[in-house]
C-alpha positions in Angstrom: -57.0 27.4 10.9 -53.7 28.5 11.3 -54.8 32.1 11.2 -56.7 31.7 14.4 -53.3 31.0 16.2 -51.6 33.9 14.5 -49.9 31.8 11.8 -49.9 30.2 8.5 -49.9 26.7 7.2 -46.3 26.0 7.2 -43.8 26.4 4.2 -40.8 23.8 4.2 -37.6 24.9 2.9 -35.0 22.2 3.8 -34.7 18.4 4.2 -33.9 19.4 8.0 -37.0 21.5 8.5 -39.0 18.6 7.0 -37.5 16.1 9.4 -38.3 18.4 12.4 -41.8 18.6 11.1 -42.2 14.9 10.7 -40.9 14.2 14.2 -43.8 16.3 15.9 -46.7 14.5 14.3 -48.4 12.4 16.5 -48.4 8.5 15.7 -52.2 8.7 15.8 -52.1 11.5 12.8 -51.5 10.1 9.4 -51.6 13.2 7.4 -51.1 17.0 8.1 -52.1 19.7 5.5 -49.0 22.1 4.8 -49.2 25.2 2.9 -48.3 24.1 -0.5 -51.2 24.1 -3.4 -51.6 24.5 -7.3 -54.9 26.5 -6.6 -53.5 29.3 -9.0 -52.1 27.3 -11.6 -52.7 24.0 -12.3 -49.2 21.8 -11.7 -47.4 25.0 -10.3 -47.0 24.5 -6.6 -46.7 27.5 -4.6 -46.4 28.1 -0.8 -49.3 30.0 0.7 -47.0 32.4 2.8 -45.1 33.3 -0.3 -41.9 31.4 0.3 -40.1 30.5 -2.8 -40.4 26.7 -3.6 -37.2 25.2 -3.8 -36.8 21.9 -1.6 -39.9 19.4 -2.1 -40.2 15.8 -0.9 -42.8 14.5 -2.8 -43.9 10.7 -2.5 -43.0 8.4 -5.4 -46.7 7.7 -5.4 -47.7 11.2 -6.0 -51.2 11.5 -7.9 -51.6 13.0 -11.2 -55.2 14.0 -10.3 -56.0 17.5 -11.7 -58.3 17.9 -8.4 -55.3 17.4 -6.2 -54.3 20.8 -5.5 -53.4 20.8 -1.8 -50.7 19.0 -0.1 -50.2 17.2 2.9 -47.2 15.5 4.9 -47.5 12.0 5.5 -46.6 10.5 8.7 -47.2 6.8 7.2 -44.5 7.6 4.6 -41.9 9.1 7.1 -42.3 12.6 6.0 -43.0 12.5 2.2 -45.7 14.8 0.9 -48.5 13.9 -1.6 -51.3 16.1 -3.2 -55.0 15.6 -2.6 -58.2 17.3 -3.1 -58.7 20.2 -0.9 -61.9 19.1 0.2 -60.3 16.2 1.6 -61.8 15.6 5.3 -58.6 15.4 7.1 -58.6 18.5 9.9 -54.9 18.1 10.9 -52.7 21.1 10.0 -48.9 22.1 10.6 -48.9 25.7 11.3 -45.9 28.1 11.3 -45.9 31.4 13.2 -43.2 33.6 14.6 -41.5 32.2 18.0 -42.7 35.5 19.9 -46.2 34.3 19.5 -47.2 32.0 22.8 -49.3 29.1 22.5 -48.8 25.5 23.8 -50.3 23.3 21.1 -52.4 20.2 21.7 -49.5 17.9 20.3 -46.7 20.2 21.7 -44.5 22.7 20.0 -41.2 23.0 18.2 -39.1 26.2 17.8 -36.8 25.8 14.8 -34.7 29.1 14.0 -36.9 31.8 15.5 -40.2 29.9 14.3 -42.9 27.8 16.0 -44.2 24.9 14.3 -47.5 23.4 15.8 -49.7 20.6 14.5 -53.5 21.7 15.0 -56.8 19.8 14.5 -60.5 20.2 13.8 -60.3 23.5 11.5 -60.5 24.2 8.1 -58.2 25.5 5.4 
């Protein structure tokens, strides 16, 4: 998980940040977990790191499934988000941490405004 690497599942606060993150997802990965969920209150999405929810980028085909409480950024849909069951078997994560933490991720690293973003695989949320 992202905590092992000193960070959290990413929060995304602007269209520009979403575009940066979409760019670093490898072509071989279709979806990445991000830190948005509605685990506490059904239908009320919050960021796992406490960041206020303002910017969103939902796909037009978003599911209305009450079990869909976690969110992924979709590489196949050019960075749009969709909600999925947290038990989904995808093991790819978009992580965010302070840029002073040094780690070269499997798929590379992006530094944006003092933050590092990494795509990590084979963990659990």
